[in-house]
C-alpha positions as CSV (number, residue, x, y, z in Angstrom):
1,M,2.1,-1.6,-21.7
2,K,-0.9,0.4,-20.3
3,E,-1.3,3.7,-20.1
4,Q,-1.4,5.8,-17.0
5,Y,-1.8,9.0,-16.0
6,S,-2.7,10.9,-13.1
7,T,-5.3,12.8,-11.8
8,Q,-3.7,16.0,-12.9
9,Q,-2.6,15.1,-16.1
10,L,-6.5,13.8,-17.0
11,N,-7.7,17.1,-18.1
12,S,-5.0,18.5,-20.2
13,H,-5.0,14.4,-21.7
14,L,-8.7,14.0,-22.3
15,P,-8.7,14.1,-26.2
16,E,-5.8,11.7,-26.0
17,V,-7.1,9.6,-23.1
18,L,-10.5,9.4,-25.6
19,K,-8.5,8.2,-28.5
20,Q,-7.5,5.4,-26.8
21,I,-10.2,4.3,-24.9
22,E,-11.1,4.0,-28.6
23,R,-8.7,2.1,-29.3
24,G,-10.0,-0.3,-26.9
25,N,-6.9,0.1,-24.4
26,S,-7.9,0.9,-21.1
27,I,-6.4,3.9,-18.6
28,E,-5.1,3.6,-15.6
29,I,-5.5,6.4,-13.3
30,T,-3.8,7.2,-10.4
31,Q,-3.5,9.6,-7.9
32,E,-0.4,10.6,-5.5
33,G,1.6,7.1,-7.6
34,V,-1.3,4.3,-6.8
35,P,-3.7,3.0,-8.6
36,F,-7.0,5.5,-8.1
37,A,-9.6,4.7,-11.1
38,Y,-9.4,3.2,-14.3
39,I,-11.4,4.2,-17.6
40,L,-12.5,1.5,-20.1
41,S,-14.6,1.4,-23.5
42,A,-18.2,0.5,-23.1
43,S,-17.7,-2.9,-24.6
44,E,-14.9,-3.8,-22.2
45,Y,-17.2,-2.8,-19.3
46,K,-20.0,-4.9,-20.9
47,R,-18.5,-8.0,-21.2
48,L,-16.6,-7.3,-17.8
49,T,-20.2,-7.3,-15.9
50,A,-22.2,-9.2,-18.1
51,A,-23.3,-12.6,-16.2
52,K,-21.2,-15.5,-15.2
53,S,-23.1,-18.8,-16.4
54,T,-23.5,-21.6,-13.6
55,F,-21.1,-24.3,-14.2
56,W,-24.3,-26.8,-14.9
57,T,-25.3,-24.0,-17.7
58,S,-21.9,-23.9,-19.0
59,L,-21.6,-27.9,-19.0
60,Q,-25.6,-28.1,-21.3
61,E,-24.4,-25.1,-23.8
62,F,-21.1,-28.0,-24.2
63,Y,-23.1,-31.0,-24.8
64,D,-25.8,-28.4,-27.3
65,H,-23.0,-27.8,-29.1
66,N,-20.9,-30.4,-29.6
67,D,-21.6,-34.2,-30.2
68,L,-19.1,-36.2,-28.0
69,E,-18.9,-38.5,-30.7
70,D,-17.2,-36.3,-32.8
71,L,-14.4,-35.6,-30.0
72,E,-13.2,-39.1,-30.1
73,T,-13.1,-39.6,-26.5
74,E,-13.6,-42.9,-24.9
75,A,-16.6,-43.6,-23.0
76,D,-14.4,-44.4,-19.8
77,V,-12.0,-42.2,-19.8
78,F,-12.5,-41.5,-16.1
79,A,-13.0,-45.4,-15.2
80,D,-9.5,-45.3,-13.3
81,V,-9.1,-42.2,-12.1
82,R,-10.8,-42.6,-8.9
83,D,-8.3,-44.3,-5.9
84,R,-10.5,-47.4,-4.8
85,S,-8.1,-48.1,-1.4
86,P,-10.1,-48.0,1.5
87,G,-7.1,-45.3,3.3
88,R,-6.4,-45.5,6.3
89,E,-8.1,-46.4,9.7
90,V,-9.1,-43.8,11.9
91,S,-10.1,-44.3,16.0
92,F,-12.5,-42.4,17.2
């Protein structure tokens, strides 16, 4: 369960809150019972705010780090996936 403190409790429990953050736990701060803010470690903050890769970049990284022949997949694994039927007639 996530640790939770009200804004009033935060001052008196600050040393405990800092120890929790140091251990890698995030802390939820509430105001009148409603989540108000979160305190988290610097490493978690960096992880959450790191630039996200595009699909193309991720795909290229996958190809760079994996030999497709070693993955033992069939070359035409998606050959029969597409529905080749003409579909329904549409009148305009």
